[in-house]
C-alpha positions in Angstrom: 2.7 -44.2 -45.3 3.5 -44.7 -41.6 6.1 -41.9 -41.8 3.6 -39.5 -43.3 1.1 -40.2 -40.6 3.7 -39.8 -37.8 5.0 -36.6 -39.4 1.5 -35.1 -39.6 0.7 -36.2 -36.0 4.0 -34.6 -34.9 3.2 -31.4 -36.8 -0.3 -31.1 -35.2 1.0 -31.8 -31.7 3.8 -29.3 -32.2 1.3 -26.6 -33.3 -1.0 -27.4 -30.4 1.9 -27.2 -27.8 3.1 -24.0 -29.4 -0.3 -22.4 -29.1 -0.7 -23.5 -25.5 2.7 -22.1 -24.6 2.1 -18.8 -26.3 -1.2 -18.4 -24.6 0.3 -19.2 -21.2 3.1 -16.6 -21.7 0.5 -14.0 -22.8 -1.6 -14.6 -19.7 1.5 -14.3 -17.5 2.3 -10.8 -18.6 -1.4 -9.6 -18.8 -1.3 -8.4 -15.2 1.8 -6.3 -15.7 0.4 -4.8 -18.9 -2.9 -4.0 -17.2 -1.1 -2.2 -14.3 1.0 -0.2 -16.7 -2.1 0.8 -18.7 -3.9 2.1 -15.6 -0.8 3.9 -14.5 -0.4 5.5 -17.9 -4.1 6.6 -17.7 -3.6 8.4 -14.4 -0.3 10.0 -15.5 -2.0 11.2 -18.7 -4.8 12.8 -16.5 -2.1 14.5 -14.4 -0.4 15.9 -17.5 -3.7 17.0 -19.2 -4.9 18.7 -16.0 -1.5 20.5 -15.8 -1.8 21.7 -19.5 -5.3 22.8 -19.0 -4.5 24.6 -15.8 -6.9 22.5 -13.7 -4.7 20.9 -11.0 -7.5 20.3 -8.5 -7.5 16.6 -9.2 -3.7 16.2 -9.1 -3.6 14.9 -5.5 -6.2 12.2 -6.3 -4.4 11.1 -9.5 -1.1 11.1 -7.5 -2.6 9.0 -4.8 -3.9 6.5 -7.4 -0.5 6.3 -8.9 1.1 5.8 -5.5 -1.2 2.9 -4.8 -0.4 1.4 -8.2 3.3 1.8 -7.6 3.1 -0.9 -5.0 1.3 -3.2 -7.5 4.0 -2.8 -10.1 6.5 -4.9 -8.1 4.0 -7.7 -7.7 2.9 -7.5 -11.3 6.4 -7.7 -12.7 8.2 -10.0 -10.3 5.4 -11.9 -8.6 6.8 -13.7 -5.5 10.4 -13.2 -6.6 12.6 -10.5 -5.1 13.1 -7.5 -7.5 16.6 -6.6 -8.4 18.3 -3.5 -7.0 18.0 -1.2 -10.0 14.2 -1.9 -10.2 13.8 -1.1 -6.5 15.8 2.1 -7.1 13.4 3.1 -10.0 10.4 2.4 -7.7 11.9 4.6 -4.9 12.4 7.4 -7.4 8.9 7.1 -8.6 7.5 7.1 -5.1 9.6 10.2 -4.2 8.2 12.0 -7.2 4.7 11.0 -6.4 5.0 12.3 -2.9 5.7 15.7 -4.3 2.5 15.5 -6.4 0.4 14.5 -3.5 1.8 17.0 -1.1 1.8 20.0 -3.4 -1.0 22.6 -3.2 -3.7 21.7 -5.7 -4.4 25.3 -6.6 -0.9 26.0 -7.8 -0.1 24.3 -11.1 3.3 25.9 -11.3 4.3 24.1 -8.1 3.0 20.8 -9.4 4.8 21.0 -12.8 8.3 19.9 -11.6 6.8 17.0 -9.6 4.8 15.8 -12.5 7.9 16.1 -14.7 9.8 14.0 -12.1 7.1 11.3 -12.3 7.4 11.2 -16.1 11.2 11.0 -15.9 11.1 8.2 -13.4 8.7 6.2 -15.6 10.9 6.9 -18.7 14.1 5.8 -16.9 12.6 2.5 -15.8 11.1 1.8 -19.2 14.4 2.5 -20.9 16.0 -0.1 -18.6 13.3 -2.8 -18.8 11.7 -2.6 -22.1 
């Protein structure tokens, strides 16, 4: 009888600790997921504006993405120092975004290569770190 009670108690405690640990891990990555979702929204706005031929908001979306790029490092690494490949991916993304921000808003054809570079920079990083 004592063995059954101890087994049941151990099972309940194990389930409770597992739930606590999974919740803690989910909360830890919530910031990174949130930053990526917001970046995905702004990038989608860039692409949809380009497809529709309305590139007047591209500089604003590019600036928002540039601000969020600084947040990615904090969201993914926290207080730790990011590794060299990650820093290289972030530099590539910032370079691509500078082309979006500096391009004339009325010329969608000039913006298209810069927006393509932003997508390629995001895809390359996601292939490495997903």
